[in-house]
N, C-alpha and C positions, 0 to 999 in steps of 0.2 A: 448136581453135576450130570451132563449128558454121558450115555454110553460110550460115544466117540472119544469123549475128552478122556474118560477114564482107560479106555483102550490106549491113547497116545501116552498117558503118563506111566502105564504099565510097560509100554516099548521104551519109553526113556529111561526105566529103572533097568530094564533089562539090557539096554544098549550101553548104560552107563557101567553097570557090573561087568559085562563082556569087555567094553574098552579097558576098564581099570586093569582086568586079569589079564588081558591080552598085552597091555603095557609092561605089566610087572614081568612078563615071561617073553618080552619082545625078542631078547638076545640070549639064546640057547646054547650057541657054539661062538665063544669068544676067544680071539687069540691075544695075547698082550705082547708086545716087543720090547717091553723095558721092565726094569725091575720096580721103578717107582710106580708103572701103572698096575702091576700085578698086586704090589701092597695095597694099592689104592682099592682094587677090587676085593681085595681080601677084607679091607677095613668096612667095606659097604656091604658087605655078606653076600659076595656074588661068587665065590669059589666055586660052586656047583655048576656055574656057567661057563668056567674057564676050561679050554679043551687043549690050548696050546700056551707053551711060554718059552723064553730063551734060556740058555745055559746059566745067564747070571741071576735069574728070577728066584726069588723065595719059593720053595717047593709046595709048600702048604700040606694040608693033611689029607688031599685027595690027589690021586696019581694023574699025571697030565703029560702030553706029547712033548717032548722038547723039539722045538722046531729051528734050533740054531743059534747064532750069535745075535747081538744088536745090530751090527753092521751087515751080517751075511745070513739072515734067515734062509731055511731051506723052503724054496718056492714050491717044489713037488709036495711036501709034507703039508705045506698050507693048503694046497688045492684038495689033496686027499681029506684033509678035515673040513673042506667046505664050510667055513665059518661064516656066520652071519653077521660078525663084526670084529675088524682088525683094530686094534688101537695101538698108536704108534707116538713116540715124542718127536718133537721139531728137531731138537738139538742131539739126543741120543741115536736116532735112527737115520739111516740114508734117504736122503730125498728120492735119489734114483730109484730105490727100493720101493718106496711109497708110491711112486708114480706107476711103477710097474704092477704094483697090486691093484691098483685103480684102473688101470688098462684092461687088467683081467675080470674087471666088474665087480671086485670085492669091495664091501662098505668099509672104508677106512676112515677112522677119525683120528686126528692128529692134535696132540696136547701140546700147548704153547709152551716156550722156555720162560719160566718165571725168573724175575730180577730181585724179587723180595718176598716176604713172608705173605703179604696181601696177595700177591699175584698167584703164590702156591695155593692159597684159599680160594681164589677166584677159578683157577683152573680146576682144582678139585670140585667145586660147585657145577661147573659147567659139564664135566664128566658125570657126576651124580645126576644131573638132569636128564642127560642123554639116556641115563640107565634107569631112569624113574627112581632114585634113590635120594631126593633131595632132603627128605627129611632126616635121614641117617647122615648125610653130610652136615647139617646144619648142626646136629649134636656134637658130632666130631669136631667140626671148627670151633664150636664154642668151648668144649673141653680144653682143646689147645690153647686157646685164648686166655682162659683162665689159668691154666698151669703157667704160660708165659707172663702174665701179669703177677703172679706171685712170686715169680724168680727175679723179676725186674724191680718189685717193690723192696725184696731182701737186699738189694744192690745197691739202693738209691744213695748212701753215703759213701760208697766206694769211688776213688778215683779211678779214672780210665787207664787201662794198661795198653801197651803198645802190643800188637799180634803179627806175626808172620804164618800165612798158610802155606805149608809145603804141598803142592798137590801132585808133582811129579818130580823127579830125580834127576834123570839125565834125558833133556835137559831140565836144569831146575825150574818148576812151574809154580804159579801162584795165583792168586785171586785178585782182579781188579776191581773197580766200583760197580761193574756190571753184573757180578755175581751174587746170587742170593745169600751167598755165606756173610755178606756184609751185616745182614740182619741177625745172624748169630752173633757178630761183635756188638750189634746193639742191645741185644738182650743180656749178654754176657759182660757188659760194661767195659768192653775193650774196644781198640781201634785197629782197623787194618792198616799195616804199615804201607801197602800199596793203593789205598782207596782213592789216592790222586790220580792213578792211572784209568784213562778211559777204555776198559776193556773188561772183558769177562775173565778171561784166563790169560796169562802171559809169562814168556820165559825171562828169567832174570839172572844177573851174574851174583855169585855168592859175596863179592866185595860190596855190591851195593846193599845187601841184606845187611852186612857187617855194619855199614855207614848207618843205616836205618836204625840199628840196634834194637831190635824188638825185646820187650820184657816177657814175652811167651812166643814159643814156636809149636805149632800144632802139625804133626804130620798125618795127612789124610791118607791113609794106606787103602790103595785102589786094587791091591793085589800084587804090586810089584815092589814093595819095601819088603826087607827082612828085619828080622828082630833086632839086628845092630845098627838099624838107622838113626835111633837117638843117640847111641853112643858116637857115630860120626860126627855130631855136631860138638862133641866135648874140645875139639882141637881149637875151636874158635872160642877162645876163653875170654876175649873182650865183650862179647856179646851179653846183654844182661840175663836173658833167659838160661843161657848155658851157665853163668855164674851163680844164679840163684836157682838151678836144677829145675827149670820151667820149661823143659821139653817133653811134649807129649805125645803119645801115637793113638790115633782115634781110626777105627774101621769106617772105612767110606759109606758102608751100608747103612752105618747109623745114623749119618747125616746128610747123605745125597740122595736118598730116596724121597723125592719131593712131595710128600703128604704134611698135611697139618699136624698129625700127631707124630711123625718121624722127625718133624722140624722141632717140636716142643720136647721130644726125649732127647734130640741132638743138643738143645740147648742145657738141658739137665747134665749130660755127659760133659759137656765142655765145663759148665760151671764147677761141678764136681771134681774135676781135673785141676782147675785153678785156684778154686776156693775150698778145697776139701775139707777145712776144719769147720764151716759152716753150712756145707750142703751134703757132706756124706751121712748125715741124719735122716736125710729124706729119701 
């Protein structure tokens, strides 16, 4: 082998090592504008790189700057932090704010809104790809899939139950067929009573809920429910869920942070609530 080729090979090895290192440390100052993004970054082992989060984000083990709320982040704080990457969500964050940050020449990456578990995994992988964490993402997605398959297999002989999602109180809000929560229904062997409505979320009348007569009512507490909300349903005694004491409240953080692991854990929480006699041992 000629000395020129040897030098070229050494140069390629050096460049490969440098590129891999540079890629791994590509973003040293990340701002997350949504709880699901912050959770994703934690799972991918990138907490050290997160310098700013919203008031709704999980705090983690390392102190970070609070840069406001999802819809109203503090632009001045963001400018002072001078991030090399800002991550937002299409549904949770204001489009106007995202466009303003882009006009300020910040590098903004926007995660799409998922309609099912597969899209949650796709969005997660794309984010990991941008952050050079694809190996970690694949392991996480496989772990979530294995957990879901185990739960689904245990319910294969169960009949499907009708379920009503209460997402908001005033007005009464629920999920239609465009929401990813329908995959919670799939894995928990239930059917969303509003699956026939072509929308992500919609306002409904209590009379219509009574007519659809769900077997289960899941109250998704987004921070506006009080502990008496399950009791408030007891006056509707004709609903099967009320008659059979199948009204449950679940914290939105446990099911609405759209990461593969959070989704799998959400299915566990829901199935433990509904089928406690066979899932409380897990």
